[in-house]
GUKOL-820012 format. One line per 10 residues: number of its first residue (from 1); for each residue z, x, y of C-alpha. Coordinates in Angstrom, 1 decimal. Layout:
NUM	Z X Y  ...;
END
This chain:
1	-81.6 -76.9 62.6  -81.9 -73.7 60.6  -85.0 -73.2 58.5  -84.3 -73.3 54.8  -84.4 -69.9 53.1  -87.0 -70.9 50.5  -89.5 -71.5 53.3  -90.0 -67.7 53.5  -90.2 -67.0 49.8  -93.4 -65.2 48.7;
11	-96.3 -67.7 48.2  -96.5 -66.8 44.5  -92.8 -67.5 44.1  -92.1 -70.5 46.4  -88.9 -71.5 44.6  -87.9 -74.8 42.9  -87.1 -76.8 46.2  -90.6 -76.0 47.5  -92.2 -77.1 44.3  -90.2 -80.4 44.2;
21	-91.0 -81.1 47.8  -94.7 -80.3 47.5  -95.8 -84.0 47.3  -94.1 -84.7 50.6  -95.8 -81.6 52.1  -99.1 -82.9 51.0  -98.5 -86.2 52.7  -97.4 -84.4 55.9  -100.6 -82.2 55.8  -102.8 -85.3 55.3;
31	-101.2 -87.0 58.3  -101.8 -83.9 60.4  -105.4 -83.7 59.2  -106.1 -87.3 60.2  -104.5 -86.8 63.6  -106.5 -83.6 64.5  -109.7 -85.2 63.3  -109.6 -87.6 66.3  -111.9 -86.8 69.2  -110.3 -85.7 72.5;
41	-109.3 -88.4 75.0  -109.7 -86.0 77.9  -112.1 -83.3 78.9  -110.5 -81.4 81.7  -112.6 -80.2 84.7  -111.3 -76.7 84.2  -110.9 -74.5 81.0  -108.0 -75.3 78.8  -106.4 -72.4 76.8  -104.0 -73.6 74.1;
51	-101.3 -71.2 72.9  -100.1 -72.8 69.6  -99.0 -72.2 66.1  -99.3 -73.4 62.6  -95.6 -72.7 61.8  -92.9 -75.1 62.8  -90.4 -73.5 65.2  -90.6 -70.3 67.2  -93.3 -67.8 66.7  -93.5 -66.3 70.2;
61	-95.6 -69.0 72.0  -93.6 -68.7 75.2  -93.9 -64.9 75.8  -97.6 -65.2 74.7  -98.2 -67.9 77.3  -96.6 -65.8 80.0  -98.7 -62.8 79.0  -101.9 -64.9 79.1  -100.9 -66.3 82.5  -100.3 -62.8 83.9;
71	-103.6 -61.6 82.5  -105.5 -64.5 84.0  -103.8 -63.9 87.4  -104.8 -60.2 87.2  -108.4 -61.5 87.0  -108.0 -63.4 90.2  -107.5 -66.9 88.6  -104.8 -69.5 89.4  -103.5 -70.8 86.0  -101.2 -73.8 85.7;
81	-98.9 -74.1 82.6  -98.6 -77.5 80.9  -95.8 -77.9 78.4  -93.8 -80.8 76.9  -90.5 -79.5 78.2  -88.7 -79.5 74.8  -85.0 -80.1 75.3  -85.3 -81.6 78.7  -84.7 -85.2 79.7  -87.8 -85.7 82.0;
91	-90.8 -87.1 80.3  -93.1 -86.4 83.3  -95.7 -85.6 84.3  -93.7 -83.7 86.8  -94.1 -80.3 88.5  -91.2 -78.0 87.7  -89.1 -76.9 90.7  -87.4 -73.7 89.6  -84.7 -74.3 92.2  -84.2 -78.1 92.0;
101	-84.6 -78.6 88.2  -82.4 -77.3 85.4  -82.9 -76.8 81.7  -81.3 -80.1 80.9  -84.1 -81.8 82.9  -87.2 -79.8 82.0  -86.2 -77.6 79.2  -85.6 -73.8 79.1  -89.2 -72.9 78.4  -90.6 -74.8 81.4;
111	-88.1 -73.1 83.7  -89.1 -69.7 82.3  -92.8 -70.5 82.8  -92.2 -71.7 86.4  -91.1 -68.2 87.4  -94.6 -67.0 86.7  -96.9 -69.9 87.5  -97.0 -73.5 88.6  -95.7 -75.5 85.6  -96.0 -79.1 84.6;
121	-93.8 -80.9 82.1  -95.4 -83.8 80.4  -94.7 -85.6 77.2  -98.3 -86.9 77.5  -100.5 -83.8 77.6  -103.4 -85.8 79.0  -101.3 -86.9 82.0  -100.0 -83.3 82.4  -103.5 -81.9 82.5  -104.7 -84.5 85.0;
131	-101.8 -83.7 87.3  -102.7 -80.0 87.0  -106.3 -80.7 88.0  -105.1 -82.3 91.2  -103.9 -79.0 92.6  -105.5 -75.6 93.1  -105.9 -74.9 89.4  -108.8 -73.2 87.8  -107.5 -72.8 84.3  -104.8 -74.7 82.3;
141	-102.7 -72.9 79.8  -101.0 -75.2 77.3  -97.8 -74.0 75.7  -98.0 -75.7 72.2  -100.3 -78.6 71.4  -102.5 -77.0 68.8  -102.1 -80.1 66.6  -102.6 -82.5 69.5  -106.3 -83.5 69.8  -105.9 -85.5 73.0;
151	-107.1 -82.7 75.3  -110.3 -80.7 74.6  -109.4 -77.0 74.3  -111.7 -74.3 75.5  -109.8 -71.6 73.6  -107.2 -72.1 70.9  -104.9 -69.2 70.0  -102.7 -69.3 67.0  -99.5 -67.2 67.3  -97.6 -66.0 64.2;
161	-94.6 -63.8 63.7  -95.9 -60.8 61.8  -92.6 -60.3 59.9  -92.5 -63.9 58.6  -96.2 -64.6 58.4  -96.9 -68.1 57.1  -93.8 -68.1 54.9  -94.4 -69.6 51.4  -97.7 -71.1 52.6  -96.5 -74.6 52.1;
171	-96.3 -77.6 54.5  -93.1 -79.2 55.8  -90.7 -80.0 54.1  -91.8 -77.7 51.2  -92.5 -74.8 53.7  -92.6 -73.9 57.3  -96.1 -75.1 58.1  -97.3 -78.0 60.2  -100.6 -77.9 58.3  -102.3 -75.6 55.7;
181	-103.2 -72.1 56.9  -106.9 -72.5 56.1  -107.1 -75.9 57.8  -105.3 -74.7 60.9  -107.2 -71.4 61.3  -110.5 -73.2 60.9  -109.9 -74.8 64.4  -108.6 -71.6 66.0  -110.6 -69.0 68.1  -108.2 -66.1 67.5;
191	-105.0 -65.2 65.7  -102.2 -63.3 67.5  -99.6 -61.7 65.4  -96.3 -60.5 67.0  -94.1 -57.7 65.7  -93.6 -54.0 65.3  -96.2 -51.8 63.5  -94.6 -52.0 60.0  -94.6 -55.8 60.1  -98.1 -55.8 61.4;
201	-99.3 -53.6 58.5  -97.7 -56.0 55.9  -99.1 -59.0 57.6  -102.6 -57.6 57.7  -102.4 -56.7 54.0  -100.9 -60.0 52.8  -102.6 -62.6 55.0  -106.3 -63.3 54.9  -107.9 -63.1 58.3  -110.3 -66.0 57.8;
211	-112.9 -64.2 59.9  -111.0 -64.7 63.1  -110.5 -62.1 65.9  -107.0 -60.8 65.2  -104.9 -59.5 68.1  -101.7 -57.6 67.6  -98.8 -57.6 70.1  -95.2 -56.6 70.3  -92.3 -57.8 72.4  -90.8 -55.1 74.5;
221	-87.7 -55.2 76.7  -88.2 -54.4 80.4  -86.5 -51.2 81.3  -84.3 -52.5 84.1  -82.9 -49.0 84.4  -80.4 -49.6 81.6  -79.8 -47.0 79.0  -79.5 -48.9 75.7  -78.7 -46.0 73.5  -75.1 -46.3 72.3;
231	-74.5 -49.4 74.5  -72.1 -51.8 72.8  -73.4 -55.3 72.9  -72.5 -58.7 71.5  -75.9 -60.4 71.3  -76.5 -64.2 71.0  -79.8 -66.0 70.9  -80.9 -69.6 70.3  -84.6 -69.1 69.8  -86.9 -69.7 66.9;
241	-86.3 -66.3 65.2  -83.2 -64.8 66.8  -83.2 -61.9 64.3  -86.3 -60.6 66.1  -84.3 -60.3 69.4  -81.4 -58.5 67.6  -83.8 -56.1 65.9  -85.4 -55.3 69.2  -82.0 -54.4 70.7  -81.2 -52.1 67.8;
251	-84.6 -50.5 68.0  -83.9 -49.6 71.6  -80.7 -47.9 70.5  -78.1 -50.5 71.3  -75.0 -50.8 69.1  -75.0 -54.5 68.2  -71.4 -55.1 67.2  -72.2 -58.7 66.3  -75.3 -60.9 66.4  -74.7 -64.6 66.9;
261	-77.8 -66.5 65.7  -77.9 -70.0 67.2  -80.3 -72.8 66.5  -83.4 -73.0 68.6  -82.6 -74.6 72.0  -78.9 -75.0 70.9  -76.7 -76.1 73.8  -74.5 -73.3 75.1  -71.3 -75.2 75.5  -68.2 -74.1 77.3;
271	-66.3 -73.8 74.0  -69.0 -71.6 72.4  -69.3 -69.3 75.5  -65.5 -69.0 75.9  -65.3 -67.8 72.3  -68.2 -65.3 72.7  -66.8 -64.0 76.1  -63.3 -63.5 74.6  -64.7 -61.6 71.6  -66.9 -59.4 73.9;
281	-63.8 -58.5 76.1  -61.7 -57.7 73.1  -64.5 -55.6 71.6  -65.3 -53.9 74.9  -68.9 -55.0 74.6  -71.5 -56.5 76.9  -72.7 -60.1 76.3  -76.5 -60.1 76.1  -79.0 -62.8 75.5  -82.7 -63.8 76.0;
291	-84.2 -65.0 79.3  -84.8 -68.3 77.5  -81.1 -68.7 76.6  -79.9 -67.5 80.0  -81.4 -70.5 81.8  -79.3 -72.8 79.7  -76.0 -71.0 80.4  -73.2 -72.9 82.2  -73.1 -71.4 85.7  -69.5 -70.1 85.3;
301	-70.6 -67.7 82.5  -73.7 -66.2 84.0  -72.0 -63.3 85.7  -70.6 -62.2 82.3  -73.9 -62.2 80.5  -76.8 -59.8 80.7  -80.2 -61.4 80.4  -82.7 -59.1 78.6  -86.2 -59.9 79.8  -89.0 -59.1 77.3;
311	-92.7 -59.0 77.8  -95.5 -59.1 75.2  -97.6 -56.0 75.0  -101.1 -56.3 73.4  -102.4 -53.3 71.6  -106.0 -54.1 72.6  -106.4 -55.4 76.1  -110.2 -55.3 76.1  -110.1 -57.6 73.0  -107.9 -60.0 74.9;
321	-110.2 -59.9 77.9  -113.2 -60.6 75.6  -111.4 -63.8 74.4  -110.6 -64.9 77.9  -114.2 -64.3 78.9  -115.1 -67.2 76.7  -113.5 -69.6 79.1;
END
């Protein structure tokens, strides 16, 4: 499902649909407030770091989780990722086997996490954390779950796309938020905005900081020895904000002859991939996509598609370390 355009109108000009849907947004926000007010059901025996968001949809939680995991590992720790495995059929709790499982079973995000750290898929986050604690785990990193009070969090990080911010500032369905900004940030320990410098400047100017530590980061493609400048590509992405991926390719100098924006987690069917592969051959262009999309590709098309790995780079590593020291 694509987000409605009015979700990202300026807060002072939300548009008629947002105004008409405001009562439903109020009901949604009240329901979220009642849920998060419950006390936790489980206090893990190890620190729990939650990488969450206030916006519905993709803000960059997955690359942020990977970056946090890698930073913890660099400090000699053994993190385990717990995720719900969105898009997968297994409800868990189950340890992800990167070889034996596929995206249809555990979801694309879980497969990506499993390449970096032991990963558990669990629809019930309490059960997932309990399974993580049974192994050699000294810190749990939850991908999502900021609005789930069932597990006590040691550190809660809210991730936001700097370019989109919090949209029109309204709650679903009137806007893109799961809860009001002030209510959400009041439970957070830090805010992480992701985007290039111009977007970061606008975000810092337009969005109140609410007194939280604010870390800035940007997604950067791994070099892989590829010269992007002038390279003709047909890019496709089924992530929360595919335009961010396309903009990154252009910033690296690639000639994006077409950008196919898909819905988040959209199935990459044989029919869709045949159409894209045919267009790429006709246009003498390389098919490229994200790591997250690549794991959902039908096997027969993988040799035709270049996966572009990206990593999150923080502009202030000491500030990130100071946050992690709290755990």
